[in-house]
C-alpha positions, -999 to +999 in steps of 0.1 A: +000+000+000+027+024+010+046+016-022+016+024-043+012+058-026+049+065-031+048+056-068+017+077-075+033+109-062+038+136-088+065+162-094+050+195-084+081+216-092+066+230-125+033+239-107+051+255-078+071+277-102+040+287-121+021+296-089+050+318-078+049+335-112+011+340-109+015+356-075+044+378-088+023+390-117-008+398-095+016+414-069+026+440-095-008+455-090-025+441-059-010+451-026-015+425+002-045+402+000-022+371-001-050+348+013-074+359-014-049+353-042-040+318-028-077+309-026-083+322-062-054+300-075-067+269-056-102+275-070-088+276-105-069+243-099-099+227-081-123+237-109-145+258-086-163+291-089-157+320-065-179+346-049-159+377-038-177+399-012-164+433-001-173+470+001-167+491-031-132+501-039-112+471-025-101+458-059-126+429-062-132+434-099-096+443-106-083+411-090-108+390-110-097+407-142-060+401-133-068+364-128-082+362-163-052+381-177-026+357-164-042+328-182-043+327-220-080+321-223-112+340-233-127+364-207-161+380-205-176+404-180-213+409-173-227+437-151-258+424-134-287+448-132-323+445-120-336+446-157-312+419-170-329+390-187-317+354-190-313+358-228-289+387-222-267+362-204-272+329-222-279+342-257-309+337-280-320+320-312-323+344-342-341+337-374-317+337-404-336+349-435-310+334-459-312+299-445-348+302-432-336+286-400-331+297-364-294+302-354-282+304-318-263+336-310-242+328-279-243+353-250-214+365-229-216+334-207-198+315-234-162+320-224-135+305-202-134+330-173-167+348-166-167+378-143-201+388-130-201+421-113-226+427-085-243+393-089-269+401-063-284+428-085-302+405-109-337+390-102-344+353-096-351+345-132-317+356-143-300+340-113-316+307-123-300+309-157-267+304-140-276+271-122-269+247-151-237+263-164-222+266-129-229+229-120-226+211-154-205+235-175-232+235-202-262+256-213-294+242-227-313+266-250-344+256-271-337+220-264-301+221-276-272+216-251-241+237-256-210+226-236-185+252-223-148+252-232-124+241-206-113+256-182-146+273-172-148+294-140-172+320-127-158+348-106-187+369-091-186+400-069-211+415-045-214+444-021-225+433+014-236+468+025-259+480-003-295+468+000-316+489-025-319+472-058-303+439-046-317+404-044-306+376-020-289+348-039-307+315-037-292+289-014-289+265-044-268+290-063-246+299-033-239+261-029-224+261-064-196+285-054-165+267-041-155+297-020-169+329-007-140+352-001-145+383+021-122+412+011-114+436+039-098+471+039-060+473+034-037+479+064-024+515+068+010+506+053-006+487+024-028+518+016+004+540+014+019+514-010-013+515-031-011+553-033+027+552-041+022+527-070-007+547-084+014+578-084+043+561-101+020+545-127+011+580-140-023+570-154-012+538-171-038+510-170-027+485-143-041+454-161-017+461-190+013+455-167+004+418-162+015+391-186-001+357-192+018+328-175-006+299-180-023+282-210-056+264-209-037+231-215-015+237-185-045+245-163-061+212-173-028+193-166-025+208-132-061+200-124-053+163-130-025+166-105-050+177-078-068+143-080-034+126-074-027+145-041-028+120-012-051+123+017-052+099+047-085+081+055-086+098+090-085+132+073-113+123+050-133+113+082-122+146+097-138+165+068-170+145+071-172+151+109-167+188+104-196+191+079-218+169+100-213+193+129-229+221+108-261+199+105-263+193+143-254+228+155-283+245+175-271+279+162-278+269+126-311+266+107-294+250+077-262+230+076-238+223+048-245+198+020-224+168+008-212+192-020-195+212+008-176+180+019-164+175-016-155+212-019-133+210+013-116+179+000-107+193-035-098+227-020-075+212+006-058+191-021-053+221-043-040+242-014-015+215-005-004+214-041+003+252-045+024+248-013+046+222-030+031+192-012+015+160-027-003+152+006-030+170+026-025+181+062-051+190+088-039+227+085-049+227+048-084+215+057-088+240+085-076+269+063-101+262+034-130+253+057-141+289+064-143+301+028-160+269+018-186+268+045-194+304+054-220+309+025-235+274+027-250+276+062-280+296+075-281+309+111-311+304+132-333+335+135-325+339+172-287+339+166-290+362+137-309+387+159-281+384+185-256+395+159-238+362+156-221+358+122-216+327+100-179+331+103-180+329+141-201+297+140-178+280+113-147+290+133-163+275+165-171+243+147-136+240+132-120+245+166-145+220+182-138+190+159-108+171+171-078+170+147-067+134+138-033+123+151 
């Protein structure tokens, strides 16, 4: 058994070098936010979508655009608004007078990296249009199924403060995001660095300073490596116990689904990989548990009224579950 594990181990040198190049390219523009960048890279490798939440002006959209720039793939951006229709996102069938047939005109959703700005501004009908593509990487229009090109990842942003003209995302849609990343304000010294860089840039577009370091084929190759990362059986049980605790916690109205367990498993594998390891540690699991679980649970009305947050409950659960030895 041990021999098989040893033989299946992969050389992660090339991946580790590429991850460092990605961080270096993004670091040309983004100051700090190391955890967010690590999580975005792991989401890319784990084939997961990301919801980025933060107040306006903390570089949510810019970071997503930079992620798209460092990979040589197609990129689309959709600004969600209350009057956006599903056909504006998916595309529509148009009658061709020359052929006397309907032709499908693909919408902006047909790309490799899709940035959705202010995802909570669109109504339920438009939100529902994303369900199939986020889960199955395909779109069905007029009875015809259109598969997406690989890699395919949705990066969505939302503002937690603004209430007017926004809609709560359905739980079924939130569950399709691998992570919910919360972006906070920069530290005082980081803000000074941001100002200094902006001054030295002299009006030049920041995105133009970033070069592509990954191809679509490389992303697909590295994703295969994720599946080969080793994890002990007791750590798999550790993940299961952690998710079970969310379903038995009196502070929660809704616990996490089995999709959350799979998300923690794949995210922990990817996180181990970008750190140059071909095996998962309990620290990998604990680190990804919060961004994986925070948007998949619903607090009980009583605890919500008391001001308890989802992050506090998840942190409490992670600390409560005994780490395997």
